[in-house]
C-alpha positions as CSV (number, residue, x, y, z in Angstrom):
1,M,37.6,51.8,26.6
2,E,34.0,53.9,27.5
3,R,32.8,54.1,30.8
4,I,29.6,53.1,31.9
5,L,27.5,54.1,35.1
6,V,24.7,51.9,36.4
7,V,22.1,53.0,38.9
8,D,19.6,51.0,40.6
9,D,18.5,50.7,44.2
10,N,18.1,46.6,43.2
11,M,21.6,44.9,43.8
12,A,20.6,42.1,41.9
13,V,19.9,44.3,39.2
14,L,23.3,46.0,39.0
15,K,25.0,43.1,39.2
16,Q,23.0,41.3,36.3
17,I,23.5,44.2,34.1
18,G,27.2,44.7,35.2
19,A,28.0,41.3,34.2
20,Q,26.1,42.2,31.0
21,L,28.5,45.0,30.1
22,A,31.6,43.4,31.3
23,G,34.2,43.1,28.9
24,N,32.6,45.5,26.4
25,Y,33.0,48.5,28.6
26,D,34.3,49.9,32.2
27,V,31.5,49.6,34.3
28,L,30.6,51.5,37.4
29,L,27.7,50.9,39.8
30,A,25.5,53.0,42.0
31,G,23.0,52.1,44.4
32,G,21.0,55.4,44.4
33,G,21.0,58.9,42.8
34,A,23.1,60.8,45.2
35,L,26.0,58.4,45.1
36,A,25.3,58.5,41.2
37,L,26.0,62.2,41.3
38,R,29.1,61.9,43.3
39,I,30.5,59.2,41.1
40,C,29.4,61.1,37.8
41,L,31.6,64.5,39.1
42,Q,35.0,62.1,39.8
43,E,34.6,59.9,37.2
44,K,33.1,61.5,34.2
45,P,31.4,58.5,32.6
46,D,30.4,58.6,29.0
47,L,27.2,57.3,29.4
48,V,24.6,56.6,32.6
49,L,21.9,53.9,32.7
50,L,19.5,55.1,35.3
51,D,16.8,53.4,36.9
52,V,13.8,55.5,37.3
53,E,11.9,54.4,40.6
54,M,14.4,54.7,43.5
55,P,13.8,55.7,47.1
56,G,15.0,59.3,47.9
57,M,16.4,60.7,44.8
58,D,14.4,59.1,42.1
59,G,15.8,58.6,38.3
60,F,13.7,62.3,37.4
61,E,15.4,63.7,40.0
62,T,18.7,62.9,39.5
63,L,18.6,63.4,35.7
64,T,17.4,67.0,36.5
65,A,20.7,67.1,38.7
66,L,22.8,66.0,36.1
67,K,21.1,68.8,33.5
68,R,22.1,71.2,36.2
69,D,25.4,71.0,36.4
70,P,27.6,72.4,33.5
71,E,30.3,69.6,33.9
72,L,27.7,66.7,33.8
73,N,24.9,68.0,31.5
74,Q,26.3,66.4,28.5
75,I,26.5,62.9,29.3
76,P,24.1,60.8,27.8
77,V,21.6,58.9,30.0
78,I,19.2,55.5,29.3
79,F,16.6,55.3,31.4
80,L,15.8,51.6,32.8
81,T,12.5,51.1,34.4
82,G,9.9,48.4,34.9
83,R,7.3,50.4,33.9
84,H,5.7,50.1,30.5
85,D,3.2,52.7,30.4
86,P,3.4,55.5,27.7
87,A,3.2,58.6,30.3
88,T,6.3,57.2,31.9
89,E,8.0,56.5,28.8
90,I,6.9,60.2,27.5
91,R,8.1,62.0,30.9
92,A,11.7,60.0,30.8
93,L,12.1,61.6,27.2
94,G,10.9,65.0,27.5
95,S,13.0,65.5,31.0
96,G,16.2,64.9,28.9
97,A,17.1,61.0,28.8
98,M,18.5,59.9,25.6
99,D,16.4,56.9,25.7
100,F,14.0,54.4,27.1
101,I,14.9,50.6,27.9
102,T,12.3,48.5,29.9
103,K,13.2,45.9,32.4
104,P,14.4,42.8,32.2
105,V,17.1,44.2,29.5
106,N,17.8,42.1,26.7
107,R,21.8,41.9,26.6
108,S,21.5,42.3,22.9
109,I,19.2,45.3,22.7
110,L,21.1,47.1,25.9
111,L,24.5,46.9,24.0
112,H,22.9,48.1,20.5
113,R,21.2,51.1,22.3
114,I,24.7,52.2,24.3
115,E,26.6,51.5,21.1
116,L,24.1,53.8,19.2
117,H,23.9,56.5,21.8
118,L,27.8,56.8,22.4
119,R,28.5,57.1,18.6
120,F,25.6,59.6,18.6
121,S,27.4,61.5,21.4
122,S,30.9,61.2,20.3
123,Y,29.8,62.7,16.9
124,Q,27.9,65.2,18.8
125,H,30.7,66.1,20.5
126,H,33.2,66.2,17.4
127,L,30.4,68.7,15.8
128,E,30.2,70.9,18.8
129,N,34.1,71.4,18.9
130,T,34.2,71.7,15.4
131,V,31.3,74.5,15.5
132,R,33.1,76.2,18.6
133,K,36.7,76.1,16.7
134,L,35.1,77.7,13.6
135,E,33.4,80.7,16.0
136,D,36.4,81.3,17.4
137,S,38.6,81.5,14.6
138,I,36.2,83.9,13.3
139,A,35.9,86.0,16.4
140,V,39.5,86.1,16.7
141,S,39.8,87.1,13.0
142,F,37.7,89.9,13.8
143,A,39.2,91.2,16.8
144,E,42.6,90.8,15.0
145,L,41.1,93.6,12.5
146,I,41.3,96.0,15.4
147,E,45.0,95.8,15.4
148,Y,45.3,97.6,12.1
149,K,43.5,100.3,13.6
150,D,45.6,100.4,16.4
151,A,49.8,99.4,15.3
152,K,50.8,99.3,19.0
153,L,48.7,95.8,19.5
154,G,50.3,93.5,17.2
155,G,49.0,90.0,18.4
156,H,47.7,91.3,21.7
157,V,44.3,89.7,21.2
158,L,45.7,86.2,20.9
159,R,48.7,87.0,23.7
160,T,46.1,88.2,26.1
161,G,44.1,85.1,25.8
162,K,47.0,82.7,26.2
163,Y,48.2,84.6,29.2
164,M,44.6,84.9,30.9
165,E,44.2,81.1,30.5
166,L,47.2,80.3,32.0
167,L,46.9,83.0,35.2
168,G,42.8,81.7,35.4
169,H,44.0,77.8,35.8
170,S,46.4,78.7,38.2
171,L,43.7,80.7,40.2
172,L,41.3,77.7,40.0
173,E,44.0,75.0,41.2
174,R,44.7,77.0,43.9
175,G,40.9,77.7,45.0
176,V,41.7,81.4,45.3
177,F,38.3,82.3,44.3
178,P,35.7,79.6,45.1
179,E,33.2,81.0,42.9
180,L,35.4,80.5,39.6
181,T,34.4,77.6,38.0
182,E,35.9,75.7,34.8
183,A,33.0,76.4,32.8
184,D,33.3,80.2,33.7
185,L,37.2,80.4,32.9
186,N,36.7,78.6,29.4
187,M,34.0,81.4,28.8
188,M,36.7,84.0,30.1
189,V,39.4,82.7,27.6
190,R,37.1,82.7,24.2
191,A,35.6,85.9,25.2
192,A,39.5,87.7,26.0
193,P,40.2,88.4,22.5
194,F,37.2,90.6,22.0
195,H,38.2,93.2,25.2
196,D,39.5,96.0,22.9
197,I,36.9,95.8,20.0
198,G,35.4,99.1,20.9
199,K,38.3,100.9,19.5
200,I,36.5,100.1,16.2
201,G,34.7,103.4,17.1
202,V,37.8,105.6,18.1
203,S,39.8,107.7,15.7
204,D,42.6,106.3,14.2
205,V,44.4,109.7,14.3
206,F,44.6,108.9,18.1
207,L,45.2,105.4,18.1
208,A,48.2,106.0,15.6
209,K,49.7,108.9,17.3
210,Q,53.1,107.9,17.7
211,G,53.6,110.9,20.8
212,A,51.8,111.1,24.3
213,L,48.2,111.8,24.2
214,S,46.8,115.2,25.1
215,P,44.0,114.6,27.9
216,E,41.3,115.3,25.7
217,E,42.3,112.8,23.5
218,Y,43.3,110.4,26.2
219,E,39.4,111.0,27.3
220,E,38.2,109.6,23.4
221,V,40.4,106.5,23.8
222,K,39.1,105.7,26.8
223,K,35.3,105.4,25.4
224,H,36.7,102.3,23.7
225,T,35.6,100.5,26.8
226,L,31.9,101.5,26.4
227,I,31.8,101.6,22.8
228,G,32.9,97.8,23.1
229,A,30.4,96.6,25.7
230,R,27.5,98.3,23.3
231,V,28.6,96.4,20.4
232,L,28.9,93.1,22.3
233,K,25.8,93.8,24.0
234,S,24.2,94.1,20.5
235,I,25.7,91.2,19.0
236,H,24.9,89.1,22.1
237,E,21.3,90.1,21.7
238,R,20.9,89.0,18.5
239,I,22.7,85.2,19.3
240,P,22.0,84.7,23.0
241,T,23.0,81.1,22.8
242,Q,27.0,82.4,22.5
243,V,27.1,82.8,25.9
244,H,30.8,83.7,25.7
245,L,29.4,87.1,24.3
246,K,27.9,88.2,27.6
247,Y,31.3,87.7,29.3
248,A,33.0,89.3,26.3
249,Q,30.6,92.6,26.9
250,V,31.5,92.5,30.6
251,L,35.5,92.1,29.8
252,A,35.2,95.0,27.2
253,E,33.7,97.3,29.8
254,G,35.6,96.7,32.8
255,H,39.3,95.8,32.0
256,H,40.7,99.2,32.5
257,E,39.1,99.3,36.1
258,R,41.9,99.6,39.0
259,Y,41.3,97.8,42.5
260,D,42.1,100.8,44.5
261,G,39.1,103.0,42.3
262,K,41.0,105.2,40.1
263,G,40.3,103.2,36.8
264,Y,37.6,103.8,34.3
265,P,35.0,103.9,32.7
266,H,32.9,103.7,36.2
267,G,35.6,103.7,38.7
268,L,34.6,100.5,40.5
269,A,37.1,99.1,42.9
270,G,37.7,95.8,44.8
271,E,35.2,93.3,44.3
272,E,33.1,95.6,42.8
273,I,34.8,94.7,39.6
274,P,33.9,91.6,37.9
275,L,36.5,88.7,38.6
276,G,37.5,88.3,34.9
277,C,37.8,91.9,34.6
278,R,40.6,91.7,37.3
279,I,42.2,88.7,35.6
280,L,42.5,90.6,32.3
281,A,43.6,93.9,33.7
282,L,46.7,92.0,35.0
283,V,47.5,90.3,31.7
284,N,46.7,92.9,29.6
285,V,49.4,95.3,31.4
286,Y,51.9,92.6,31.6
287,D,51.5,91.9,27.3
288,A,51.6,95.8,26.9
289,C,54.8,96.1,29.0
290,V,56.8,93.2,27.2
291,S,55.7,94.3,23.9
292,P,57.4,97.1,22.1
293,R,55.8,100.6,21.8
294,F,56.9,103.8,19.5
295,H,58.0,105.7,22.8
296,R,60.3,102.5,24.0
297,P,61.7,99.4,23.2
298,A,59.7,96.0,25.1
299,L,60.7,95.6,28.6
300,S,62.1,92.1,30.0
301,H,60.3,89.4,31.7
302,D,61.7,90.3,35.2
303,E,61.1,94.2,34.8
304,V,57.4,93.6,33.9
305,R,57.1,91.3,36.8
306,E,58.2,94.0,39.7
307,V,56.0,96.4,38.1
308,L,53.0,94.1,38.5
309,L,54.0,92.7,41.9
310,G,54.4,96.8,42.6
311,G,51.0,97.4,41.5
312,R,49.5,94.9,44.3
313,D,46.6,96.2,46.1
314,T,46.6,99.3,43.9
315,E,46.0,98.6,40.1
316,F,45.5,95.0,40.8
317,D,43.6,92.4,42.9
318,P,46.3,91.4,45.5
319,R,45.4,87.8,45.3
320,I,45.9,87.8,41.7
321,V,49.2,89.4,41.9
322,D,50.1,86.7,44.6
323,V,49.7,83.7,42.1
324,F,51.2,85.8,39.1
325,G,54.3,86.1,41.2
326,A,54.4,82.5,42.2
327,I,54.1,81.4,38.3
328,S,55.6,84.4,36.6
329,G,58.3,82.2,35.3
330,E,55.6,79.7,33.5
331,F,54.7,83.6,31.8
332,A,58.0,84.1,30.3
333,R,58.0,80.2,29.3
334,L,54.8,80.4,27.6
335,D,55.0,80.6,23.7
336,V,52.8,83.2,22.8
337,K,54.2,83.7,19.1
338,T,51.5,85.0,16.8
339,Q,51.3,85.4,13.2
340,P,49.8,88.4,11.5
341,L,46.6,88.6,10.1
342,M,48.3,90.4,6.8
343,K,51.0,92.5,6.0
344,K,50.7,96.1,7.3
345,Y,51.3,98.4,5.2
């Protein structure tokens, strides 16, 4: 049953509308804008019926606060008001409300409008999810093409995304980094498959070499971080609505930085390194170590765990290493099997 939040400073109106909706929807009631915002954060209603004229935080201020919050800005809002003037209606619709209903409310009209906007919202979410899945599939397939330049990768782009999602959610749940939000993490996970895209500009001779790279060759390979950042910056400038590409640019450039400042390309240290890059740095090494290479077989999970724990406060952020150590068993159990895009000849 869909959940409707009714917001009005008039208790009689709240009870009346609550009674009109009872039986059709799960109804939540709030006597003001501030309480409505708290309820929205906790309960995530499917739709909000919002009075315009309220003391303290009025309807327009409440709607503005909802639209500013990335967790709440997709909730459809219908304004309720006793004012019938066109200026109020224009302002209501211009502020981001889906509809405008005058009081006293006719029950049949109210139910019809609610059902209409719930259906539209459901269809919009379905369409957005479909487009996002299509975008991500295209993006991952594009990123996977890099694996045919670097035979050592073999499913790396997909696996690192899954590892990053697992570790990121654990960091989020534990509140290790207050600045990390669910929205940020979702963008990081979507962006992770792009982190090695700069290898498209690195010579195949170096990427396919089975022995150790010379210092000069290694310097050329290291340039993939800057190449990737430039490519993704250019793509993001063409389609700025794809916010995850901005995150991808940051991850591509910084995933080889080290916590002690001895990484590349800029030698950043500590919290100078963007948080997403610090998370990706650990999962990137984890996947590289548990995967076979020309010069060695795959290492066991326990062996890799010791390697990563040994990099605490030098290669990796100690807080991230500590959380990895606490959940490392989940890494070993995570299903990260990937199918190759095509046969390699």
